[in-house]
VOGU-3710 file (C-alpha; in Angstrom, 3 decimals, decimal comma):
1> xxxxxxxxxx> -5,713/-22,178/-8,548  -2,325/-23,893/-8,337  -1,093/-22,014/-11,435  -2,239/-18,695/-9,971  -0,565/-19,527/-6,674  2,693/-20,395/-8,414  2,561/-17,114/-10,368  1,859/-15,180/-7,148  4,868/-16,811/-5,465  7,097/-15,864/-8,409
11> xxxxxxxxxx> 5,800/-12,282/-8,447  6,261/-11,945/-4,691  9,817/-13,267/-4,944  10,564/-10,662/-7,638  9,051/-7,909/-5,461  11,214/-8,928/-2,501  14,366/-9,116/-4,634  13,907/-5,646/-6,167  12,528/-3,642/-3,217  15,915/-2,311/-2,093
21> xxxxxxxxxx> 16,485/-0,912/-5,604  13,705/1,594/-4,921  14,846/2,808/-1,470  14,926/6,577/-1,579  14,648/6,518/-5,377  11,594/8,251/-6,794  10,132/7,857/-10,249  6,824/8,751/-11,880  4,472/6,018/-13,022  0,869/4,955/-12,806
31> xxxxxxxxxx> -0,160/2,568/-10,088  -1,971/-0,595/-11,095  -5,707/-0,822/-10,600  -6,806/-2,700/-7,468  -9,547/-3,256/-4,894  -9,066/-2,707/-1,177  -10,758/-2,365/2,161  -9,597/-0,855/5,440  -9,870/-2,569/8,806  -7,628/-0,469/11,034
41> xxxxxxxxxx> -7,184/3,272/11,563  -4,005/4,131/13,447  -4,123/1,570/16,280  -7,903/1,136/16,327  -9,336/-1,942/14,636  -12,729/-1,714/12,971  -14,765/-4,458/14,642  -18,070/-3,656/12,959  -20,008/-6,675/11,681  -19,492/-5,609/8,040
51> xxxxxxxxxx> -15,695/-5,512/8,401  -15,587/-8,732/10,426  -17,594/-10,461/7,685  -15,270/-9,059/5,031  -12,197/-10,174/7,009  -13,526/-13,747/6,954  -14,329/-13,572/3,225  -10,869/-12,264/2,361  -9,083/-14,876/4,523  -9,376/-17,294/1,601
61> xxxxxxxxxx> -7,599/-14,707/-0,580  -4,588/-14,383/1,721  -1,999/-15,827/-0,658  -3,143/-13,308/-3,287  -3,910/-10,205/-1,224  -1,401/-7,714/0,127  -1,258/-5,706/3,355  -2,149/-2,127/2,406  -1,549/1,246/4,039  -3,213/4,544/3,195
71> xxxxxxxxxx> -2,061/7,930/4,448  -4,719/10,655/3,986  -3,783/13,676/1,877  -3,489/16,113/4,794  -1,187/13,657/6,570  0,930/13,167/3,440  1,579/16,896/3,588  2,907/16,440/7,139  0,006/17,995/9,019  -0,947/14,895/11,030
81> xxxxxxxxxx> 0,251/11,326/11,548  -2,766/9,182/10,604  -2,485/5,887/8,785  -5,154/3,378/7,828  -4,478/-0,284/7,148  -6,275/-3,000/5,266  -5,837/-5,415/2,388  -5,585/-4,949/-1,361  -6,214/-7,294/-4,253  -5,035/-6,793/-7,831
91> xxxxxxxxxx> -7,730/-6,775/-10,484  -6,465/-10,069/-11,930  -7,288/-11,844/-8,676  -10,405/-9,766/-8,011  -11,846/-10,950/-11,333  -10,739/-14,548/-10,793  -12,352/-14,715/-7,339  -15,342/-12,547/-8,287  -14,585/-9,837/-5,714  -16,585/-6,694/-6,356
101> xxxxxxxxxx> -16,112/-3,070/-5,350  -19,131/-2,906/-3,075  -18,768/-0,923/0,157  -16,712/-1,277/2,235  -14,517/-2,509/-0,669  -13,127/0,373/-2,738  -11,882/0,409/-6,333  -8,601/2,295/-6,904  -7,997/3,329/-10,501  -4,572/3,969/-12,062
111> xxxxxxxxxx> -3,268/7,502/-11,677  0,044/9,314/-11,956  2,098/8,739/-8,822  5,520/9,158/-7,348  6,698/5,612/-6,733  9,355/4,550/-4,244  10,144/2,268/-1,302  11,229/2,552/2,319  11,633/0,447/5,411  10,295/0,899/8,907
121> xxxxxxxxxx> 11,604/-0,803/12,032  10,150/-1,482/15,429  6,736/-1,470/16,993  4,821/1,693/16,024  7,798/2,774/13,895  5,698/3,400/10,772  4,683/7,044/10,292  3,736/9,316/7,373  7,151/10,952/7,817  8,633/7,976/5,965
131> xxxxxxxxxx> 7,276/9,667/2,837  9,030/13,021/3,389  11,603/12,277/0,675  8,752/11,713/-1,788  7,206/15,076/-0,870  10,590/16,699/-1,454  10,800/15,012/-4,864  7,347/16,395/-5,727  8,312/19,926/-4,708  11,638/19,792/-6,598
141> xxxxxxxxxx> 9,899/18,580/-9,749  6,934/20,943/-9,780  4,394/18,283/-8,839  1,320/18,846/-6,687  0,196/16,211/-4,205  -3,132/14,838/-5,328  -4,808/12,805/-2,593  -3,924/9,992/-0,249  -0,657/8,088/-0,458  -0,835/4,319/-0,351
151> xxxxxxxxxx> 1,314/1,246/-0,599  1,897/-2,328/0,352  3,999/-4,226/2,818  6,315/-6,276/0,597  7,825/-8,297/3,441  8,719/-8,253/7,115  11,970/-9,637/8,452  13,847/-9,755/11,706  16,741/-7,323/11,224  19,221/-6,868/14,090
161> xxxxxxxxxx> 16,648/-8,313/16,467  13,923/-5,852/15,383  10,963/-6,544/13,098  11,462/-4,463/9,957  8,865/-3,924/7,256  9,795/-3,202/3,642  7,167/-1,091/1,885  6,441/-0,053/-1,678  4,781/3,386/-1,750  2,698/5,449/-4,190
171> xxxxxxx> 1,928/9,151/-3,858  -0,631/10,544/-6,358  0,474/13,777/-8,016  -0,432/16,142/-10,810  1,828/18,351/-12,809  1,732/21,964/-11,603  0,897/24,617/-14,178
//
């Protein structure tokens, strides 16, 4: 456990150090496989017994899990402004802690994505419009949006007196014919 925790700290430090390198820069790559569950949709928390139980189970995974966002496909295309939130866990940790993809936990497989990063400041400042530059990249490169965008909060800091979140984002795409 201590070795895994040390590795997680090192990986997180690397993520924080490199996040600004991805601001507004898009590239194509596959996301890594992970498990996740959602516990908030827009500003409404899911207080069902199943999610509350899962929240308690995943509390012990907090050093290894990440805060996740998902923006549904229609919202990625700019039609609405919905965002769901939850937690994700890489497959390395899922296997180590014997976490299974049983509902409400979902298994996300690798797929071709536009990858980038952005920041969002202030209460309720996060919107799907933060991904507009990624949609533009897709259009300019003949890529079709292919489902829900997702990503993780890398870190939050106080910047000029305002809480600012730094996010890594993934937008699934396919090559247009």
